[in-house]
C-alpha positions in Angstrom: 0.0 0.0 0.0 1.5 3.3 -1.0 2.1 6.2 1.4 -0.3 8.3 -0.7 -3.1 5.8 -0.2 -2.5 5.5 3.5 -2.5 9.3 3.8 -5.7 9.5 1.9 -7.3 6.9 4.2 -6.2 8.8 7.3 -7.5 12.1 5.9 -10.9 10.5 5.0 -11.1 9.0 8.6 -10.3 12.4 10.1 -12.9 14.2 8.0 -15.5 11.6 8.9 -14.6 11.9 12.6 -14.9 15.7 12.4 -18.3 15.4 10.7 -19.5 13.0 13.4 -18.3 15.2 16.2 -19.9 18.3 14.6 -23.2 16.5 14.2 -23.2 15.2 17.8 -22.3 18.7 19.2 -24.9 20.2 17.0 -27.6 17.9 18.3 -26.5 18.4 21.9 -26.6 22.2 21.4 -30.0 22.1 19.8 -31.4 20.0 22.7 -29.8 22.3 25.3 -31.1 25.4 23.4 -34.6 23.9 23.2 -34.6 23.1 27.0 -33.4 26.7 27.8 -36.2 28.2 25.6 -38.7 25.9 27.3 -37.5 27.1 30.7 -38.1 30.7 29.7 -41.5 30.1 28.2 -42.6 28.0 31.2 -41.6 30.8 33.6 -43.5 33.4 31.6 -46.6 31.2 31.4 -46.6 30.5 35.1 -46.4 34.2 36.0 -49.4 34.9 33.7 -51.4 32.0 35.1 -50.8 33.2 38.7 -52.3 36.6 37.7 -55.3 35.0 36.0 -55.8 32.6 38.9 -55.5 35.0 41.8 -56.1 38.6 40.5 -59.8 39.5 40.3 -62.2 42.3 39.8 -66.0 42.0 39.3 -65.3 42.9 35.6 -62.6 40.3 34.8 -63.5 37.4 37.1 -65.6 35.5 34.5 -63.0 35.9 31.8 -60.2 34.8 34.2 -62.1 31.7 35.1 -62.8 30.8 31.5 -59.1 31.4 30.7 -57.9 29.1 33.5 -60.3 26.4 32.6 -58.7 26.2 29.2 -55.2 26.0 30.8 -55.8 23.4 33.5 -55.9 19.6 33.4 -55.8 16.6 35.8 -55.9 17.3 39.5 -55.4 21.1 39.1 -58.6 21.3 36.9 -60.6 19.1 39.3 -59.6 21.3 42.2 -60.3 24.5 40.4 -63.7 23.4 39.4 -64.5 22.3 42.9 -63.2 25.5 44.6 -64.3 28.1 42.1 -67.2 26.8 40.1 -68.6 24.7 43.0 -68.3 27.6 45.5 -69.7 30.1 43.0 -66.8 32.4 43.5 -67.6 34.6 40.5 -71.0 35.4 41.9 -69.5 36.3 45.3 -66.8 38.5 43.7 -69.4 40.4 41.7 -71.9 40.8 44.6 -69.3 41.9 47.2 -67.3 43.9 44.6 -64.1 42.1 45.6 -60.8 43.4 44.1 -57.8 41.1 44.4 -54.3 42.0 43.2 -51.2 40.0 42.9 -47.6 41.1 43.7 -44.9 38.9 42.2 -42.2 38.4 44.9 -40.0 36.2 42.7 -40.3 33.1 40.6 -38.0 30.4 39.1 -38.0 27.1 37.3 -37.1 24.3 39.6 -36.7 21.7 36.9 -37.7 21.3 33.3 -37.4 19.4 30.0 -38.5 20.5 26.6 -42.2 19.6 27.4 -42.5 19.6 31.2 -41.7 22.2 33.9 -42.0 22.7 37.6 -42.1 26.4 38.5 -41.9 28.0 42.0 -43.6 31.3 42.6 -43.6 33.7 45.6 -46.7 35.9 45.5 -48.7 38.2 47.7 -52.4 38.4 47.2 -54.2 41.6 48.5 -58.0 41.3 48.6 -60.7 43.8 49.6 -64.4 44.4 49.4 -66.3 47.5 48.5 -68.1 47.6 51.9 -64.9 47.4 53.9 -61.6 49.3 54.2 -59.8 46.2 55.4 -57.3 44.6 53.0 -56.6 40.9 53.4 -53.0 40.1 52.4 -52.1 36.5 51.8 -48.5 35.5 51.0 -48.1 32.2 49.2 -45.4 30.0 47.8 -46.8 28.0 44.9 -45.5 25.2 42.7 -47.1 24.7 39.2 -46.3 21.4 37.5 -46.9 22.0 33.8 -46.8 20.2 30.5 -46.6 21.7 27.1 -49.2 20.9 24.5 -48.9 22.4 21.0 -46.6 25.2 22.3 -49.1 26.0 25.1 -48.3 25.3 28.8 -51.0 23.5 30.8 -51.0 23.2 34.6 -51.7 19.7 35.7 -50.9 20.2 39.4 -50.8 23.2 41.8 -49.5 23.0 45.3 -48.8 25.4 48.2 -45.7 24.7 50.1 -44.3 25.4 53.6 -40.7 25.8 54.7 -40.0 22.1 55.0 -41.4 21.2 51.6 -39.7 24.1 50.0 -36.3 22.8 51.3 -37.2 19.3 50.0 -38.2 20.8 46.6 -35.0 22.7 46.2 -32.9 19.7 47.4 -34.8 17.4 45.0 -36.2 15.3 47.9 -39.9 16.1 47.6 -42.2 13.2 47.8 -45.1 14.8 46.1 -47.3 14.9 49.2 -47.5 18.6 49.7 -50.9 20.1 50.3 -52.7 21.4 47.3 -53.2 25.1 46.8 -56.6 26.6 47.6 -57.3 28.0 44.1 -57.5 30.9 44.6 -57.6 32.3 48.1 -61.1 32.7 49.5 -63.2 35.8 49.2 -62.7 38.1 52.3 -65.2 37.0 54.9 -68.3 39.1 55.6 -69.0 37.9 59.1 -68.6 39.9 62.3 -65.3 39.7 64.1 -65.0 37.0 66.7 -65.9 38.2 70.2 -63.1 38.7 72.6 -63.2 37.0 76.0 -63.5 39.3 79.0 -60.3 39.8 81.1 -60.2 37.7 84.3 -61.1 39.6 87.5 -58.1 40.2 89.8 -57.8 37.7 92.7 -57.8 39.3 96.1 -54.5 39.1 97.9 -55.5 40.3 101.4 
């Protein structure tokens, strides 16, 4: 075998190896890029959904409910139907002229793939009624578990978490037994404040 033929064989091998490496790196980069874009879109969707799910006015409550019903599935949808439709929340919001606003305190994606995501959100919900000057503020830490269907993120589970379950979630040790979120927080109560017990009479010392 001539030196020229050996050299041509080595050159062909090197070219093939370079092409294979280029293709592999290209595929890896495309996958990583897709996951990163998925992370960004899941976070954006989760922030929007928290506003639709928890921010109300008498004018937008019906539209928000219809929007969320189209973006929920599984346990999250069952819970939403039970707590919102079953409790006739829209009627209460309109009758009591409830206004609820959401303040985003921070959010991040805990884990994700191209088509699934788990997003942690810190929010404050402030709710008031037209006949009261009191404002009920409810801080919450929420986890949305979502899946993507035709480029649309759908919530299939929503949970509220405490300090211990937050630590487990961040450490990756969560067992999935966190209590489900009350979706959304209840309408501010209209009842009278609970009566206070009278102070005890002093005991004679002499």
